[in-house]
A tleap script that builds the chain and sets N, CA, C and O, in Angstrom:
source leaprc.protein.ff14SB
mol = sequence {
  NPHE VAL LEU ARG ASN ALA ALA GLY VAL SER
  LEU SER HIE SER SER LYS SER GLN ALA GLY
  GLU GLY ARG SER VAL SER TYR GLU ASP ALA
  ARG ALA GLY ASP LEU VAL PHE TYR GLY LYS
  ASN GLY SER ILE ASN HIE VAL ALA LEU TYR
  MET GLY ASP GLY ARG VAL VAL HIE ALA SER
  THR GLU LYS THR GLY ILE ILE VAL THR ASN
  VAL MET TYR ARG LYS PRO VAL LYS PHE VAL
  ARG VAL LEU CASN
}
set mol.1.N position { 41.859 -8.782 -1.816 }
set mol.1.CA position { 43.223 -8.543 -2.352 }
set mol.1.C position { 43.521 -7.713 -1.072 }
set mol.1.O position { 44.325 -8.337 -0.379 }
set mol.2.N position { 43.235 -6.770 -0.625 }
set mol.2.CA position { 43.657 -5.853 0.525 }
set mol.2.C position { 43.642 -6.619 1.769 }
set mol.2.O position { 44.634 -6.603 2.497 }
set mol.3.N position { 42.606 -7.282 2.070 }
set mol.3.CA position { 42.561 -7.969 3.272 }
set mol.3.C position { 43.841 -9.325 3.374 }
set mol.3.O position { 44.459 -9.664 4.384 }
set mol.4.N position { 43.926 -9.778 2.276 }
set mol.4.CA position { 45.071 -10.892 2.207 }
set mol.4.C position { 46.556 -10.313 2.219 }
set mol.4.O position { 47.441 -10.870 2.867 }
set mol.5.N position { 46.773 -9.190 1.482 }
set mol.5.CA position { 48.028 -8.506 1.569 }
set mol.5.C position { 48.301 -7.932 2.961 }
set mol.5.O position { 49.378 -8.086 3.537 }
set mol.6.N position { 47.378 -7.337 3.409 }
set mol.6.CA position { 47.433 -6.516 4.819 }
set mol.6.C position { 47.208 -7.415 6.018 }
set mol.6.O position { 47.818 -7.233 7.071 }
set mol.7.N position { 46.479 -8.219 5.878 }
set mol.7.CA position { 46.237 -8.969 7.222 }
set mol.7.C position { 46.131 -10.501 7.135 }
set mol.7.O position { 45.687 -11.162 8.074 }
set mol.8.N position { 46.573 -11.074 5.921 }
set mol.8.CA position { 46.935 -12.489 5.557 }
set mol.8.C position { 45.218 -13.062 5.983 }
set mol.8.O position { 45.014 -13.996 6.759 }
set mol.9.N position { 44.225 -12.345 5.351 }
set mol.9.CA position { 42.982 -13.152 5.402 }
set mol.9.C position { 42.776 -13.361 3.914 }
set mol.9.O position { 43.017 -12.425 3.152 }
set mol.10.N position { 42.317 -14.602 3.417 }
set mol.10.CA position { 42.117 -15.134 2.203 }
set mol.10.C position { 40.445 -15.396 2.173 }
set mol.10.O position { 39.806 -16.051 2.997 }
set mol.11.N position { 40.016 -14.816 1.190 }
set mol.11.CA position { 38.585 -14.930 1.063 }
set mol.11.C position { 38.176 -15.352 -0.186 }
set mol.11.O position { 38.958 -15.203 -1.125 }
set mol.12.N position { 36.926 -15.929 -0.396 }
set mol.12.CA position { 36.239 -16.237 -1.624 }
set mol.12.C position { 36.377 -15.261 -2.730 }
set mol.12.O position { 36.846 -14.163 -2.429 }
set mol.13.N position { 36.014 -15.502 -4.071 }
set mol.13.CA position { 36.374 -14.545 -4.898 }
set mol.13.C position { 34.913 -13.630 -5.114 }
set mol.13.O position { 35.039 -12.409 -5.207 }
set mol.14.N position { 33.529 -14.237 -5.192 }
set mol.14.CA position { 32.426 -13.494 -5.455 }
set mol.14.C position { 31.864 -12.879 -3.906 }
set mol.14.O position { 32.052 -13.495 -2.857 }
set mol.15.N position { 31.262 -11.770 -3.978 }
set mol.15.CA position { 30.665 -11.214 -2.956 }
set mol.15.C position { 29.736 -12.039 -2.380 }
set mol.15.O position { 29.524 -11.935 -1.172 }
set mol.16.N position { 29.122 -12.875 -3.070 }
set mol.16.CA position { 27.789 -13.812 -2.624 }
set mol.16.C position { 28.581 -14.810 -1.599 }
set mol.16.O position { 28.178 -15.078 -0.467 }
set mol.17.N position { 29.678 -15.269 -2.143 }
set mol.17.CA position { 30.295 -16.369 -1.064 }
set mol.17.C position { 31.114 -15.716 -0.018 }
set mol.17.O position { 31.250 -16.323 1.044 }
set mol.18.N position { 31.701 -14.517 -0.178 }
set mol.18.CA position { 32.037 -13.831 0.894 }
set mol.18.C position { 31.296 -13.524 2.002 }
set mol.18.O position { 31.830 -13.406 3.105 }
set mol.19.N position { 30.172 -13.388 1.833 }
set mol.19.CA position { 28.997 -13.134 2.980 }
set mol.19.C position { 28.815 -14.333 3.869 }
set mol.19.O position { 28.287 -14.178 4.970 }
set mol.20.N position { 29.219 -15.523 3.465 }
set mol.20.CA position { 29.229 -16.466 4.216 }
set mol.20.C position { 30.188 -16.837 5.202 }
set mol.20.O position { 30.043 -17.649 6.116 }
set mol.21.N position { 31.484 -15.940 4.826 }
set mol.21.CA position { 32.664 -16.176 5.864 }
set mol.21.C position { 32.715 -15.256 6.744 }
set mol.21.O position { 32.237 -14.130 6.605 }
set mol.22.N position { 33.441 -15.771 7.942 }
set mol.22.CA position { 33.655 -14.583 8.760 }
set mol.22.C position { 32.140 -14.688 9.765 }
set mol.22.O position { 31.328 -15.596 9.587 }
set mol.23.N position { 31.987 -13.790 10.633 }
set mol.23.CA position { 31.010 -13.772 11.401 }
set mol.23.C position { 29.851 -12.509 11.429 }
set mol.23.O position { 30.290 -11.365 11.551 }
set mol.24.N position { 28.650 -12.675 11.336 }
set mol.24.CA position { 27.885 -11.303 11.161 }
set mol.24.C position { 28.030 -10.558 12.251 }
set mol.24.O position { 28.196 -11.161 13.311 }
set mol.25.N position { 28.005 -9.211 12.257 }
set mol.25.CA position { 27.809 -8.215 13.099 }
set mol.25.C position { 26.677 -7.400 12.703 }
set mol.25.O position { 26.283 -7.454 11.538 }
set mol.26.N position { 26.113 -6.648 13.558 }
set mol.26.CA position { 25.191 -5.601 13.359 }
set mol.26.C position { 25.787 -4.260 12.961 }
set mol.26.O position { 26.959 -4.033 13.259 }
set mol.27.N position { 25.187 -3.507 12.418 }
set mol.27.CA position { 25.627 -2.115 11.825 }
set mol.27.C position { 26.290 -1.256 13.126 }
set mol.27.O position { 27.374 -0.672 13.107 }
set mol.28.N position { 25.325 -1.342 14.282 }
set mol.28.CA position { 25.889 -0.940 15.501 }
set mol.28.C position { 27.020 -1.037 15.875 }
set mol.28.O position { 27.645 -0.113 16.395 }
set mol.29.N position { 27.562 -2.444 15.618 }
set mol.29.CA position { 28.995 -3.115 16.109 }
set mol.29.C position { 29.970 -3.208 15.082 }
set mol.29.O position { 31.044 -3.759 15.321 }
set mol.30.N position { 29.691 -2.683 13.857 }
set mol.30.CA position { 30.429 -2.698 12.902 }
set mol.30.C position { 31.916 -1.794 13.185 }
set mol.30.O position { 31.847 -0.734 13.807 }
set mol.31.N position { 33.072 -2.244 12.740 }
set mol.31.CA position { 34.098 -1.685 13.041 }
set mol.31.C position { 34.931 -1.523 11.429 }
set mol.31.O position { 34.580 -2.117 10.409 }
set mol.32.N position { 36.059 -0.593 11.541 }
set mol.32.CA position { 36.671 -0.684 10.384 }
set mol.32.C position { 37.194 -2.011 10.047 }
set mol.32.O position { 37.594 -2.763 10.935 }
set mol.33.N position { 37.210 -2.326 8.847 }
set mol.33.CA position { 37.981 -3.589 8.166 }
set mol.33.C position { 36.874 -4.470 8.113 }
set mol.33.O position { 37.082 -5.547 7.555 }
set mol.34.N position { 35.636 -4.235 8.612 }
set mol.34.CA position { 34.371 -5.174 8.470 }
set mol.34.C position { 33.904 -5.134 6.856 }
set mol.34.O position { 34.052 -4.121 6.173 }
set mol.35.N position { 33.364 -6.283 6.382 }
set mol.35.CA position { 32.840 -5.878 5.153 }
set mol.35.C position { 31.366 -5.794 5.159 }
set mol.35.O position { 30.673 -6.502 5.890 }
set mol.36.N position { 30.909 -4.945 4.359 }
set mol.36.CA position { 29.646 -4.607 4.072 }
set mol.36.C position { 28.891 -5.280 2.834 }
set mol.36.O position { 29.557 -5.236 1.799 }
set mol.37.N position { 27.708 -5.861 2.729 }
set mol.37.CA position { 27.239 -6.378 1.721 }
set mol.37.C position { 25.985 -6.003 1.282 }
set mol.37.O position { 25.025 -5.995 2.052 }
set mol.38.N position { 25.886 -5.642 -0.065 }
set mol.38.CA position { 24.686 -5.028 -0.495 }
set mol.38.C position { 24.034 -6.162 -1.688 }
set mol.38.O position { 24.769 -7.018 -2.178 }
set mol.39.N position { 22.913 -6.069 -1.982 }
set mol.39.CA position { 22.240 -6.937 -2.731 }
set mol.39.C position { 20.765 -6.429 -3.375 }
set mol.39.O position { 20.228 -5.390 -2.988 }
set mol.40.N position { 20.218 -7.251 -4.349 }
set mol.40.CA position { 18.972 -6.939 -4.865 }
set mol.40.C position { 18.349 -8.083 -5.114 }
set mol.40.O position { 18.883 -9.077 -5.606 }
set mol.41.N position { 17.058 -7.962 -4.743 }
set mol.41.CA position { 16.071 -9.076 -4.765 }
set mol.41.C position { 16.517 -10.524 -4.128 }
set mol.41.O position { 16.349 -11.652 -4.592 }
set mol.42.N position { 17.149 -10.101 -2.892 }
set mol.42.CA position { 17.467 -11.244 -1.848 }
set mol.42.C position { 18.902 -11.750 -2.373 }
set mol.42.O position { 19.394 -12.694 -1.756 }
set mol.43.N position { 19.578 -11.238 -3.396 }
set mol.43.CA position { 20.699 -11.708 -3.569 }
set mol.43.C position { 21.805 -10.989 -3.751 }
set mol.43.O position { 21.779 -10.146 -4.647 }
set mol.44.N position { 23.104 -11.166 -2.896 }
set mol.44.CA position { 23.983 -10.162 -2.498 }
set mol.44.C position { 24.671 -10.284 -4.013 }
set mol.44.O position { 24.708 -11.275 -4.743 }
set mol.45.N position { 25.323 -8.648 -4.295 }
set mol.45.CA position { 25.829 -8.440 -5.434 }
set mol.45.C position { 26.883 -7.544 -5.381 }
set mol.45.O position { 27.375 -7.142 -6.435 }
set mol.46.N position { 27.323 -7.154 -4.247 }
set mol.46.CA position { 28.411 -5.997 -4.099 }
set mol.46.C position { 28.992 -6.063 -2.689 }
set mol.46.O position { 28.305 -6.397 -1.723 }
set mol.47.N position { 30.237 -5.743 -2.607 }
set mol.47.CA position { 31.014 -5.836 -1.265 }
set mol.47.C position { 31.560 -4.521 -1.212 }
set mol.47.O position { 31.894 -3.913 -2.228 }
set mol.48.N position { 31.669 -4.027 0.035 }
set mol.48.CA position { 32.516 -2.525 0.453 }
set mol.48.C position { 33.191 -3.232 1.563 }
set mol.48.O position { 32.806 -4.262 2.116 }
set mol.49.N position { 34.429 -2.419 1.854 }
set mol.49.CA position { 35.089 -2.453 3.334 }
set mol.49.C position { 34.549 -1.216 3.980 }
set mol.49.O position { 34.308 -0.167 3.381 }
set mol.50.N position { 34.392 -1.423 5.176 }
set mol.50.CA position { 33.864 -0.561 6.220 }
set mol.50.C position { 34.991 0.176 6.804 }
set mol.50.O position { 35.901 -0.436 7.363 }
set mol.51.N position { 34.982 1.512 6.705 }
set mol.51.CA position { 36.291 2.465 7.198 }
set mol.51.C position { 35.941 3.087 8.321 }
set mol.51.O position { 36.652 4.008 8.723 }
set mol.52.N position { 34.644 2.654 9.120 }
set mol.52.CA position { 34.248 3.474 10.226 }
set mol.52.C position { 33.474 4.983 9.938 }
set mol.52.O position { 33.454 5.657 8.908 }
set mol.53.N position { 32.949 5.191 11.062 }
set mol.53.CA position { 32.338 6.689 10.950 }
set mol.53.C position { 31.192 7.020 9.792 }
set mol.53.O position { 30.897 8.096 9.272 }
set mol.54.N position { 30.639 5.631 9.578 }
set mol.54.CA position { 29.571 5.371 8.440 }
set mol.54.C position { 29.974 5.591 6.739 }
set mol.54.O position { 29.223 5.981 5.845 }
set mol.55.N position { 31.245 5.245 6.658 }
set mol.55.CA position { 31.842 5.289 5.559 }
set mol.55.C position { 32.420 4.016 4.782 }
set mol.55.O position { 33.010 3.194 5.484 }
set mol.56.N position { 32.338 3.817 3.715 }
set mol.56.CA position { 32.801 2.619 2.927 }
set mol.56.C position { 33.690 2.797 1.926 }
set mol.56.O position { 33.579 3.843 1.286 }
set mol.57.N position { 34.684 1.916 1.583 }
set mol.57.CA position { 35.495 2.211 0.161 }
set mol.57.C position { 35.294 0.872 -0.621 }
set mol.57.O position { 35.347 -0.238 -0.090 }
set mol.58.N position { 35.064 1.098 -1.902 }
set mol.58.CA position { 34.634 -0.086 -2.705 }
set mol.58.C position { 34.898 0.503 -4.185 }
set mol.58.O position { 35.041 1.681 -4.511 }
set mol.59.N position { 34.922 -0.663 -4.989 }
set mol.59.CA position { 34.901 -0.447 -6.538 }
set mol.59.C position { 33.427 0.088 -7.013 }
set mol.59.O position { 32.455 -0.663 -6.935 }
set mol.60.N position { 33.338 1.127 -7.398 }
set mol.60.CA position { 32.019 1.612 -7.894 }
set mol.60.C position { 31.558 1.259 -9.217 }
set mol.60.O position { 30.559 0.568 -9.419 }
set mol.61.N position { 32.420 1.820 -10.255 }
set mol.61.CA position { 32.339 1.177 -11.572 }
set mol.61.C position { 33.505 1.321 -12.373 }
set mol.61.O position { 34.431 1.961 -11.873 }
set mol.62.N position { 33.659 0.809 -13.627 }
set mol.62.CA position { 35.178 0.970 -14.344 }
set mol.62.C position { 35.364 2.376 -14.627 }
set mol.62.O position { 36.502 2.786 -14.855 }
set mol.63.N position { 34.500 3.058 -14.635 }
set mol.63.CA position { 34.514 4.590 -15.014 }
set mol.63.C position { 35.030 5.520 -13.740 }
set mol.63.O position { 35.868 6.414 -13.857 }
set mol.64.N position { 34.388 5.154 -12.529 }
set mol.64.CA position { 34.917 6.012 -11.331 }
set mol.64.C position { 35.755 5.262 -10.399 }
set mol.64.O position { 36.218 5.793 -9.389 }
set mol.65.N position { 35.992 3.861 -10.755 }
set mol.65.CA position { 37.043 3.373 -10.018 }
set mol.65.C position { 36.744 3.001 -8.486 }
set mol.65.O position { 35.635 2.561 -8.182 }
set mol.66.N position { 37.646 3.165 -7.625 }
set mol.66.CA position { 37.555 2.885 -6.050 }
set mol.66.C position { 37.203 4.208 -5.471 }
set mol.66.O position { 37.940 5.181 -5.631 }
set mol.67.N position { 36.012 4.268 -4.755 }
set mol.67.CA position { 35.452 5.597 -4.237 }
set mol.67.C position { 35.235 5.276 -2.676 }
set mol.67.O position { 35.156 4.144 -2.199 }
set mol.68.N position { 35.169 6.276 -2.095 }
set mol.68.CA position { 34.483 6.446 -0.562 }
set mol.68.C position { 33.185 7.186 -0.580 }
set mol.68.O position { 32.973 8.348 -0.928 }
set mol.69.N position { 32.361 6.278 -0.134 }
set mol.69.CA position { 30.733 6.772 0.068 }
set mol.69.C position { 30.142 6.623 1.584 }
set mol.69.O position { 30.807 6.134 2.498 }
set mol.70.N position { 29.113 6.997 1.698 }
set mol.70.CA position { 28.393 6.547 3.056 }
set mol.70.C position { 27.791 5.393 2.933 }
set mol.70.O position { 27.171 5.070 1.920 }
set mol.71.N position { 27.934 4.622 4.028 }
set mol.71.CA position { 27.714 3.173 4.011 }
set mol.71.C position { 26.134 3.023 3.583 }
set mol.71.O position { 25.777 1.972 3.051 }
set mol.72.N position { 25.368 3.884 3.774 }
set mol.72.CA position { 24.101 3.656 3.208 }
set mol.72.C position { 23.588 4.367 1.765 }
set mol.72.O position { 22.464 4.803 1.517 }
set mol.73.N position { 24.593 4.345 1.029 }
set mol.73.CA position { 24.512 4.889 -0.237 }
set mol.73.C position { 23.588 3.819 -1.013 }
set mol.73.O position { 22.986 4.228 -2.006 }
set mol.74.N position { 23.451 2.571 -0.649 }
set mol.74.CA position { 22.552 1.741 -0.795 }
set mol.74.C position { 22.226 0.843 0.540 }
set mol.74.O position { 22.995 0.807 1.501 }
set mol.75.N position { 20.972 0.116 0.477 }
set mol.75.CA position { 20.653 -0.303 1.744 }
set mol.75.C position { 21.625 -1.690 1.909 }
set mol.75.O position { 21.687 -2.562 1.043 }
set mol.76.N position { 22.404 -1.721 3.251 }
set mol.76.CA position { 23.413 -2.789 3.342 }
set mol.76.C position { 22.420 -4.101 3.766 }
set mol.76.O position { 21.400 -3.904 4.425 }
set mol.77.N position { 22.769 -5.282 3.379 }
set mol.77.CA position { 22.397 -6.478 3.593 }
set mol.77.C position { 22.858 -7.165 4.688 }
set mol.77.O position { 22.137 -7.929 5.329 }
set mol.78.N position { 24.082 -6.934 4.965 }
set mol.78.CA position { 24.901 -7.890 5.998 }
set mol.78.C position { 26.037 -7.107 6.070 }
set mol.78.O position { 26.455 -6.434 5.128 }
set mol.79.N position { 26.614 -7.185 7.303 }
set mol.79.CA position { 27.872 -6.793 7.984 }
set mol.79.C position { 28.542 -7.869 8.556 }
set mol.79.O position { 27.988 -8.486 9.467 }
set mol.80.N position { 30.025 -8.299 8.032 }
set mol.80.CA position { 30.565 -9.282 8.476 }
set mol.80.C position { 32.037 -9.003 8.927 }
set mol.80.O position { 32.712 -8.108 8.419 }
set mol.81.N position { 32.395 -9.662 9.714 }
set mol.81.CA position { 33.814 -9.650 10.557 }
set mol.81.C position { 34.532 -10.792 10.075 }
set mol.81.O position { 34.174 -11.962 10.210 }
set mol.82.N position { 35.921 -10.240 9.308 }
set mol.82.CA position { 36.869 -11.237 9.055 }
set mol.82.C position { 37.894 -11.146 9.569 }
set mol.82.O position { 38.797 -11.967 9.411 }
set mol.83.N position { 37.976 -10.019 10.367 }
set mol.83.CA position { 39.436 -9.781 11.056 }
set mol.83.C position { 39.156 -9.996 12.616 }
set mol.83.O position { 38.002 -9.738 12.958 }
set mol.84.N position { 40.034 -10.429 13.613 }
set mol.84.CA position { 40.037 -10.535 14.671 }
set mol.84.C position { 39.974 -9.321 15.536 }
set mol.84.O position { 39.977 -9.435 16.761 }
savepdb mol mol.pdb
quit
């Protein structure tokens, strides 16, 4: 929703599908606006938006809502750039 409204980027609904869109980048090359994917047992199940400086913003739980955390709060599976 944020990327579509702010940058005109349309993505699939599920994090698993989104992981196949854009192009993969390394953590070292990640920049603000890149997507960070997390998973369990080899399957992607969560996505966050990289803010830069080692931080991400993401929907945590229904109770806590949208939060900012360290990118390594869980081990990232993949970083994807969808913005030019």
